[in-house]
Each structure stands twice: as structure tokens, then as C-alpha cells.
Rosetta silent file (secondary structure, phi, psi, omega in degrees, C-alpha in Angstrom):
SEQUENCE: MRVVVQQEPFDFGAEAEAFARGQTGMGAVVTFTGVVRDLDTGGLEAMEIEHYPGMTQKAIAGVAEKARDRWSLGDVLVIHRYGRLAPGERIMMVATAAPHRKDAFEAAEYLMDYLKSRAPFWKKEITAEGADWVAAKDEDEAALDRW
SCORE:     score description
SCORE:     0.000 S_00000001
   1 L     0.000  137.193 -179.228   -7.482  -70.663   55.868 S_00000001
   2 E  -136.984  126.409  177.594   -3.728  -70.483   56.001 S_00000001
   3 E  -124.105  125.281 -177.120   -1.229  -73.097   54.732 S_00000001
   4 E  -129.586  132.305  173.165    2.471  -72.411   55.252 S_00000001
   5 E  -122.933  116.824 -172.986    5.435  -74.529   54.177 S_00000001
   6 E  -142.451  158.731  178.883    8.620  -73.034   55.626 S_00000001
   7 L   -90.795  -34.488 -172.827   12.132  -73.882   56.603 S_00000001
   8 L   -78.600  154.820  178.176   12.402  -71.700   59.693 S_00000001
   9 L   -61.752  157.573  176.350   11.012  -72.685   63.132 S_00000001
  10 L  -123.772  155.251  178.982    7.586  -71.425   64.225 S_00000001
  11 L   -93.674  102.719 -177.667    6.351  -70.345   67.640 S_00000001
  12 H   -54.820  -48.236 -178.048    3.574  -72.788   68.463 S_00000001
  13 H   -59.459  -45.732 -179.750    2.160  -70.604   71.261 S_00000001
  14 H   -66.127  -40.870  179.845    2.035  -67.463   69.144 S_00000001
  15 H   -66.608  -40.893  179.896    0.506  -69.297   66.183 S_00000001
  16 H   -66.408  -42.455 -179.790   -2.141  -70.991   68.370 S_00000001
  17 H   -64.395  -46.179 -178.642   -3.026  -67.715   70.080 S_00000001
  18 H   -64.466  -37.540  179.479   -3.256  -65.812   66.780 S_00000001
  19 H   -68.390  -43.419 -176.729   -5.414  -68.582   65.256 S_00000001
  20 H   -70.730  -31.103 -177.690   -7.799  -68.747   68.247 S_00000001
  21 L   -62.034  130.320  176.241   -8.152  -64.984   68.514 S_00000001
  22 L    88.542    2.427 -179.656  -11.290  -63.795   66.748 S_00000001
  23 L   -88.046   53.619 -173.117  -12.964  -67.189   66.481 S_00000001
  24 L   -70.292  -22.255  176.356  -16.016  -65.781   68.212 S_00000001
  25 L   -89.637    1.220 -176.949  -18.492  -67.829   66.173 S_00000001
  26 L  -106.616  141.676  179.225  -16.688  -71.066   66.901 S_00000001
  27 L   -98.961   -7.339 -178.814  -17.183  -73.237   69.974 S_00000001
  28 E  -145.779  139.431  170.677  -13.985  -75.293   69.552 S_00000001
  29 E  -128.961  123.560  177.938  -10.382  -74.698   68.530 S_00000001
  30 E  -114.470  133.429  177.341   -8.181  -77.782   68.280 S_00000001
  31 E  -127.013  150.531  176.115   -4.399  -77.556   67.885 S_00000001
  32 E  -146.375  140.328  172.693   -1.735  -80.182   67.342 S_00000001
  33 E  -131.473  135.353  177.101    1.976  -79.961   66.858 S_00000001
  34 E  -101.110  144.954  178.539    4.245  -82.723   65.694 S_00000001
  35 E  -123.040  155.967  175.888    7.890  -82.991   66.668 S_00000001
  36 L   -70.001  123.478 -178.185   10.813  -84.903   65.212 S_00000001
  37 L  -102.446  141.848  174.084   11.055  -88.076   67.249 S_00000001
  38 L   -64.354  159.329  176.005   14.279  -89.999   67.846 S_00000001
  39 L   -65.335  155.031  176.231   14.532  -93.541   66.499 S_00000001
  40 L   -55.038  -35.195  179.984   13.356  -96.343   68.775 S_00000001
  41 L   -90.014   -0.316 -177.587   16.980  -97.407   69.073 S_00000001
  42 L    78.926  178.024  174.721   18.202  -93.793   69.515 S_00000001
  43 L    91.822    3.437  177.260   20.915  -92.149   67.485 S_00000001
  44 L   -71.774  121.557  175.928   18.898  -89.911   65.152 S_00000001
  45 L   -87.285  -37.780 -179.369   21.059  -86.898   64.406 S_00000001
  46 E  -167.113  160.533  170.123   18.564  -85.179   62.138 S_00000001
  47 E  -116.495  130.413  178.189   15.675  -85.635   59.778 S_00000001
  48 E  -106.905  126.022 -177.944   15.971  -83.988   56.389 S_00000001
  49 E  -117.739  128.156  178.053   12.721  -83.093   54.666 S_00000001
  50 E  -115.485  158.816  179.026   12.512  -82.223   50.995 S_00000001
  51 E  -163.085  167.010  170.785    9.573  -81.023   48.897 S_00000001
  52 L  -102.124  111.372 -170.148    8.553  -79.316   45.670 S_00000001
  53 H   -47.782  -57.591 -177.308    7.438  -75.859   46.800 S_00000001
  54 H   -64.000  -41.809 -179.072    4.523  -75.186   44.492 S_00000001
  55 H   -66.457  -43.712 -178.164    3.235  -78.736   44.486 S_00000001
  56 H   -64.830  -49.172  179.860    3.384  -79.174   48.269 S_00000001
  57 H   -57.763  -46.226 -178.841    1.605  -75.920   49.093 S_00000001
  58 H   -64.715  -43.541 -179.237   -1.149  -76.631   46.546 S_00000001
  59 H   -64.670  -44.822  178.838   -1.686  -80.231   47.704 S_00000001
  60 H   -65.209  -43.463  179.603   -1.976  -79.280   51.387 S_00000001
  61 H   -60.718  -39.475  178.086   -4.290  -76.362   50.597 S_00000001
  62 H   -62.788  -41.739  177.952   -6.554  -78.668   48.594 S_00000001
  63 H   -70.179  -36.771  177.690   -6.874  -81.115   51.476 S_00000001
  64 H   -64.054  -37.757  178.140   -7.424  -78.282   53.958 S_00000001
  65 H   -66.452  -40.415  176.297  -10.259  -76.988   51.751 S_00000001
  66 H   -61.674  -41.069  179.317  -11.842  -80.482   51.681 S_00000001
  67 H   -65.105  -43.891 -179.830  -11.621  -80.649   55.489 S_00000001
  68 H   -59.384  -41.011  179.664  -13.147  -77.199   55.801 S_00000001
  69 H   -73.245  -44.671 -175.746  -16.123  -78.178   53.619 S_00000001
  70 H   -64.389  -38.692 -175.520  -16.617  -81.685   55.106 S_00000001
  71 L  -109.180   13.081 -179.468  -16.630  -80.564   58.745 S_00000001
  72 L    49.529   50.788 -178.948  -18.019  -77.006   58.286 S_00000001
  73 L   -75.955  146.089  172.811  -14.920  -75.481   59.748 S_00000001
  74 L   -79.726  -35.447 -176.580  -14.646  -71.789   60.399 S_00000001
  75 E  -158.247  157.691  179.044  -10.911  -71.757   59.889 S_00000001
  76 E  -141.808  140.187  173.252   -7.894  -74.002   59.261 S_00000001
  77 E  -132.275  131.544  171.317   -4.167  -73.513   59.799 S_00000001
  78 E  -133.530  127.918  174.041   -1.444  -75.881   58.627 S_00000001
  79 E  -123.807  130.281  178.539    2.242  -75.188   59.064 S_00000001
  80 E  -137.271  132.928  179.604    4.818  -77.715   57.898 S_00000001
  81 E   -94.716  160.510  170.923    8.590  -77.307   57.928 S_00000001
  82 L  -138.762  171.790 -176.548   11.248  -78.645   55.615 S_00000001
  83 E   104.985 -160.008 -178.704   14.997  -78.776   55.698 S_00000001
  84 E   -93.635  120.402 -179.480   17.231  -80.332   58.398 S_00000001
  85 E  -125.589  139.058  179.787   15.530  -80.759   61.756 S_00000001
  86 L   -90.993  156.316  175.915   16.945  -82.248   64.971 S_00000001
  87 L   -52.373  136.800 -179.537   15.030  -84.544   67.326 S_00000001
  88 L    93.951  -16.184  178.717   12.633  -82.528   69.452 S_00000001
  89 L   -76.957  148.271  178.047   12.157  -79.731   66.930 S_00000001
  90 E   -72.433  132.382 -178.488    8.634  -78.866   65.801 S_00000001
  91 E  -106.265  -32.233 -177.489    7.965  -80.260   62.350 S_00000001
  92 E  -159.029  164.981  178.080    4.318  -79.288   61.824 S_00000001
  93 E  -146.303  140.116  173.770    1.195  -77.736   63.279 S_00000001
  94 E  -127.887  135.104  173.459   -2.512  -78.180   62.554 S_00000001
  95 E  -136.483  137.465  177.344   -5.284  -75.978   63.950 S_00000001
  96 E  -131.506  148.087  175.166   -8.993  -76.213   63.270 S_00000001
  97 E  -130.278  132.131 -178.424  -11.926  -74.125   64.439 S_00000001
  98 E  -146.086  160.811  176.027  -15.544  -75.311   64.305 S_00000001
  99 L   -60.043  -31.412 -176.673  -18.845  -74.562   65.950 S_00000001
 100 L  -130.547  146.933 -173.021  -18.623  -77.930   67.750 S_00000001
 101 H   -62.197  -35.556 -178.127  -15.658  -79.881   69.167 S_00000001
 102 H   -58.299  -46.181  177.428  -16.388  -83.137   67.303 S_00000001
 103 H   -62.290  -43.157 -178.542  -15.915  -81.440   63.929 S_00000001
 104 H   -64.674  -41.837  179.038  -12.768  -79.622   65.077 S_00000001
 105 H   -68.691  -45.924  179.577  -11.185  -82.804   66.398 S_00000001
 106 H   -63.640  -38.787  177.996  -12.109  -84.991   63.436 S_00000001
 107 H   -66.815  -38.981  178.308  -10.900  -82.428   60.906 S_00000001
 108 H   -65.069  -41.196  177.336   -7.605  -82.036   62.751 S_00000001
 109 H   -62.082  -45.318 -179.165   -7.126  -85.833   62.792 S_00000001
 110 H   -58.988  -46.706 -178.203   -7.950  -86.038   59.065 S_00000001
 111 H   -65.571  -40.361  179.435   -5.395  -83.341   58.262 S_00000001
 112 H   -64.900  -40.808  176.514   -2.737  -84.979   60.466 S_00000001
 113 H   -61.467  -41.762  178.558   -3.313  -88.330   58.821 S_00000001
 114 H   -65.791  -44.621 -178.039   -2.982  -86.774   55.398 S_00000001
 115 H   -63.802  -34.642 -177.394    0.199  -84.907   56.306 S_00000001
 116 H   -70.786  -37.684 -171.244    1.739  -88.072   57.750 S_00000001
 117 H  -116.538  -21.196 -174.594    1.115  -90.325   54.764 S_00000001
 118 L  -124.405  -17.493  179.870    0.209  -88.422   51.594 S_00000001
 119 L   -60.797  141.782 -175.368    1.591  -84.873   51.695 S_00000001
 120 L   -77.111   73.360  172.980    4.361  -84.573   49.125 S_00000001
 121 E  -121.640  149.581  175.435    7.334  -84.512   51.459 S_00000001
 122 E  -122.775  126.334 -174.039   10.344  -86.840   51.315 S_00000001
 123 E  -115.325  136.868  179.512   12.034  -87.611   54.633 S_00000001
 124 E  -125.901  128.292  175.603   15.518  -88.878   55.260 S_00000001
 125 E   -92.857  128.775 -177.232   16.751  -90.048   58.693 S_00000001
 126 E  -112.538  123.563  178.453   20.395  -89.222   59.329 S_00000001
 127 E  -125.869  177.771  175.376   22.422  -91.207   61.892 S_00000001
 128 L   -62.978  -24.943  179.863   26.131  -91.744   62.507 S_00000001
 129 L   -83.466  -11.299 -178.222   25.900  -94.831   60.254 S_00000001
 130 E   139.830 -158.070 -177.109   24.512  -92.857   57.295 S_00000001
 131 E  -129.960  141.730  176.111   21.177  -91.717   55.870 S_00000001
 132 E  -135.665  136.809  175.497   18.051  -93.630   54.931 S_00000001
 133 E   -68.425  142.892  178.687   14.859  -92.509   53.254 S_00000001
 134 L   -84.310  124.801  178.048   11.751  -93.028   55.405 S_00000001
 135 L   -88.707  154.474  176.489    9.326  -95.487   53.853 S_00000001
 136 L   -63.402  143.265  176.975    5.560  -95.192   54.236 S_00000001
 137 L  -101.695  141.227  178.792    4.208  -97.274   57.113 S_00000001
 138 H   -53.819  -42.798 -178.419    1.203  -99.533   56.696 S_00000001
 139 H   -67.917  -29.570  175.282   -0.482  -98.125   59.811 S_00000001
 140 H   -68.758  -42.494  179.059   -0.164  -94.559   58.498 S_00000001
 141 H   -65.184  -44.039  179.510   -1.756  -95.559   55.220 S_00000001
 142 H   -60.218  -32.454  178.571   -4.500  -97.507   57.064 S_00000001
 143 H   -58.556  -30.889 -179.473   -5.329  -94.432   59.096 S_00000001
 144 H   -72.454  -20.295 -177.526   -6.597  -92.744   55.937 S_00000001
 145 H   -61.418  -29.544 -177.301   -9.104  -95.550   55.342 S_00000001
 146 L   -72.982  -14.366 -177.434  -11.401  -94.232   58.044 S_00000001
 147 L   -95.984    0.000    0.000  -11.871  -90.949   56.130 S_00000001
């Protein structure tokens, strides 16, 4: 299991290849990458992501361990960036490996739902008009109810 919280960009292809390599006992590897999306109305200059380093790493690792145990995963990778990111930049990556695809997909979804709504990150959207903190969305919170 590997959990990384970093400011610098990551190479999704290289990370996915390295994760999948050696998963000989696993029948499924699922990967997902999230990107910074522009506002519905356009005009997002950047998203600024803040966190408390020790707390964030520990919280994500704890949830990754729960996922590994619940779905009998062989391996888990979570990468999440912080700092100032422009629309289109990669913000995070989740990879799961399991003997069967259902477990790999469900565990990846669980981790993505957690990262979206509960991981200790604070996000600010920056536009030409100023900056606003991103509030939690009801649908993101509701997504956790299924787990």
C-alpha cells in the first residue's frame, strides 16, 4: 500500500504501470485519475488545495487500510496533490488490485468517494473576481452512505 500527498505533478501512465507490474496474483487492476475541472460558467484560473501534512497522510492511509481489508485487496495506491493547480491538471489518482474486478472497482469507488468528501483537504477556487472556498456538496456526502 502506498499513499502519497505531494505538490508536484505525477505521471499517471508511469504510476499505473508501476502499480500493475507484479500483480501476478490479482485478476483486476482498476485505476482512476481526477483532474481539476473548470467551473460550469467557466473562468476558473486555479484551484488552491491546502492540508495538514501529517494529518492528511494518516487519514488517507487509514481509509486505504479499511478498503484493503473490506475488499481483500492485494494492493492500493493513492496519490493526491496540493498547492495551486490549473484546470486540466491531475489532482489525484487511485489504483486498486484485487483477485476479482468487482472488489477492485468497489474499493476504488469507495476511496474516490472518501477523497472527494472527507479527506482533510481545503479547496479554494480562484477566478478573476476573487477566491471562494469550496463547500461540501450534498451529493458527495450522500455517495458515502452506500458504503
